[in-house]
N, C-alpha and C positions, 0 to 999 in steps of 0.2 A: 504494500501498501505506502501510496505516496507522499513526503511530506508536507505537513503544514503549511496551508501558505495565510502570513498577516500581513493583513493591508489598514496602514494606516495614515495619517494626514491629519491636518489642522480642519477648524471645524469649519464646513461650507465648500470642504474642495473635491465633493463627493465622492468620496470615497464607501458609500453606501452602496451607491448605483450599481458603482463598479463591483464591488464585492459578488452584490447581487445577480450581475450578466456573468460575472468568472463560474460562480455555483449553479449557474442552471447549464453551463456550456460544462462542466467535470462533475456532474452529480457529488457536491457538494452542501451544506447544509453551513448555514453561520452563527457563530458567539461573538456575541458579543464583550468585545470590550470596554464598555461605558460604564462611567461610575453613576450615572445617573440615571438612567433610562431601565434600568433593573427597576424604577417604583412606580405602582400602577397611576393609571389617573395622571395622570406629569405625562404627558404626551406633545401638548404642540411647544414647551415649553423646552420642553430634553430634546427635542427635535428628532423622534424616533422615525418619523414618514414613514411608517409601516407599506405603503405602495412600491414604497422603492423595492422592497421585497418579493417583489410581483413582476415578473419578466413573460410578455407575452401574456399566454395561460397558464403560465405558470407558477406558484407559489413556491418559495423555496424556503423552506423552513428554520426557523432561526430560535436561537438559544438565550437564554439571558435578559431578555426582556419581559417586563412584568412579572417582576419574581416574588416582589416585597411592596406593601404597604405602604403610603405615604407618611413620612415623620418617622419613620425611625431610622436609626444610620447603618446601614449598611458600610462595612467595608473591607480592607484586601481578604482579608483572614478568608471571611465567609466566600469572597468573587474565587480562589484561588481555589478553595473545597466547590463549588458551582460551579466553576469552571470543569476541572478533572471529571467531573460527574457528567456534565455534558461529550466532554473532549471524547470518552470512553465510554459514554452511550452512541452518541456519531459512530465511530469507529467501529463498534463491537455490530453493526448493523451493515459491514463494511461500502462506509458515505467514506468521503473527504471530509474534510475541517477547511473552512475559512475565517480566521476568526479576525474581523475589523469593529475599528470605534479609534477614538482622540485620546481615551484614558491613559497618559503614558506612565504609570504607576504601572495598573492593570496590565498592559502588555507587555513591560520590560520584566513581571514579576514572572509570568506565564515562562515566555521569550531565557531568560533564564533560569526558569526552576524554584524558587522561592518561596520559601512558607513562612510570616511571620505567625508567630507565636501570640492571639489576641489580645491586646492591653487592657487592662481593667480599670476602671474612672480609681481615680487617686483623687477621693475626697478633700484631705490636705489641700494637697498640692494645688486641684479647684479652689478652695477657698482663699489662697495667700494669693492665686492671683485674680483674685473677682474686685473688679474697680479699677483693673491698671488698665490704659491704651490702647488699641488697636498698635501703636507705634513700638510703646515698648515689648507688647508683647510677640511684636517680630523682631525687634532687637535679642530678646530671649533665647530665640526661638533661632535664631543666624548664632548665637554663640554656642548652642546647647549641639547645635549640628558638626560645627567646626570640630566641636570636643569629640564628639563622636565619633567623626568619619565617617557616616554613614550618606547614600549616594541614593537610599532607596524611597524615601518618601519625601510626600509630596506636598511642599509651598506652593507653590506658585497658582493656587486659588485660592489660598486665605485668605480670603477678605474682609471676615467678622471676629470681633473678637472670641466670640464660641468654639471659631474652626481653628485660631490661633492657640487657645488653650489646650483643645483636644492634642494640636498638632506635637504641641510643650509637655504635654501627657505621656503620647506615646516617646519623640524624643528620651525623655526622661528614664523609661521604664528603658528603654533598650540601650541605655547608660550602664543601667544598673546590673538586665538580663541580657547579655552579649546576643546576639539572633544565631538563631537556631542553622544547624546545618539544611540543606536542600533537601524537601524528601518530596520536592511534587517531579516525576518524572521528568527527565530532560529529551523536549521536543524536537525533533528537527523539523526547520519551518524556514519556508521561502521568505522575506520581510519586502514587502513591497511600500514603498510610500508616493505618494497621490504628491506629486509638487504643484500645486500654485502659482504665478503670478499673482505678485501680494497686493499689485494693485485689483486689476480680477475679483482676486480674495474678498478684499476690501467694497468690491462693489455687489455680489453676491451676498455679502452676512449683513448691508445695509437694505438690500433687499429683500434677503429671507426674514428681517425681522420686523417689515411694515406689512407680510404676506403671514408671518407667524399672528400678529399682533389684531390685522382682520380677519384671521382665525376663527378668533376666538381666545384671543392668548390671554387676557387681562379675566373675561371669563371662565375660563377650566382656574386660574388661581381664585378667585370669588368663589367658585364650586368647593374647591379645597376646603377653604376656610369655612366654606357653611361645613362637610365633613367632620369640623369639628378639628381640625389641625391646628393648633396655632400659629400665627405671625411668625413665631422666630424662630421656628422648626423650620418654613418652610423658606425663610431670609438666611438661613443656617446653607440652604442648599444649592447660594451663587446663583451668580450672574442673573436668567432668565426671571426668577423666582423672586429674588434677591429685590429686585426693583422695581417688578408689579406687584411682586407682594405690599411695600411700601406705597406704592402708587394707590391700590385696592383697600387701605387702609387710612389712606388719608394724609399719609407724611409727606407724600412729594405727589405736585402737579405732572398732568399727563407727558406734557413738554420734557418736564426735568427728567423724568421716569429714561422713556425716552433718545436722551440724547447722555443721560450717563451710562445707560444699558448697552446704549452702540458702540461709545466708546471702550462698553468693560469688553466686551464681545470679541472688537480688536484686538484687545490687549491681552484675552485669551489666547488668540489666536495664537499672536507671535510666542507666548509661551510656552501653546501646546509645542511652537516649533523648536523654540532654546532645548525642550525634553526631549525631541526628536535626536537634535543635532551629538546632544550626551549622551544620549545610546550609541552613536555610533561611537563618541570618545570611549565607551568605555568595551566596547567591541563589538556591539550589533551591525553588523554586515545590512544596511537598506538598499535596498533597486529602488533607484528613485524612477518614477516615471511623468511625462507631459500631461497636467490632468487637461488642457487645450484637445488634446486630441482626440479621434472620434470614440465610443465606443466595443470598437470591433478593432482599433487598433491595440487599444490599452490591455482588452484581451488577449490579443492575439503575442501584446510583447511577456505580459505576465504568464500567459502558455509556454510560451516560447525558455524563460529562466527556470519554471516549474519543468518542463520535461529535458 
């Protein structure tokens, strides 16, 4: 059975539609590597774009999307276990596997075979950090990371104090408990990166944001709030859920929401690319293909590398 194909790229690069077209061609199923698409009912804001998984008359099976309730804190430890279950299930049925997503932490953990121990809540530490500014927390986190010498924790989207505190909690734990050796099997994979022109990426991000707001992203967030999910829990998820929630509860205006969210998504895409370049420096070979090529050309290019 041939090696797994991993397709990564920044938001709005077209990686999902490529993964689906490829999966249709090589009889594969897709495993998502997206830290927010695991949540049910969070569809528009996380960009699930489930229609992309339909190629012609064929529905491409996908995994690790819509698997947990919103408001819960899904983490890397859970993801790695869920990934391995999905991977083994697909392989047992004789199908190929395409891993697709933009969460660099999840992708790198799978590709390098890491397993991280679940980090328990440290109430004493949290009490000490309560009330500190995001700037103070970020500085503490940077110092901890430098001390630990760890590169496997994603601080690129720490945009709230709550997330920064959790990241400090993880780094503190890992400083006291050395990381366990890998227990995930080393999975042989061809890694494909979708390389999109920066200006084109910015254009697509802005257009997609406008489209998602027109599709009802604000109503989606209001519906989650109506389900009883606390606003702070939604803000925790960052990006769309942070800014749209702040608008929905009357904290900011619509125009401020749009402007700040647009900037945040552009910054997020840049951080994703920074992570992928870091993966290359840490030894992951990424074959970059031009996003502007036709779908047929991109699929053929991936297949040529794979075969």
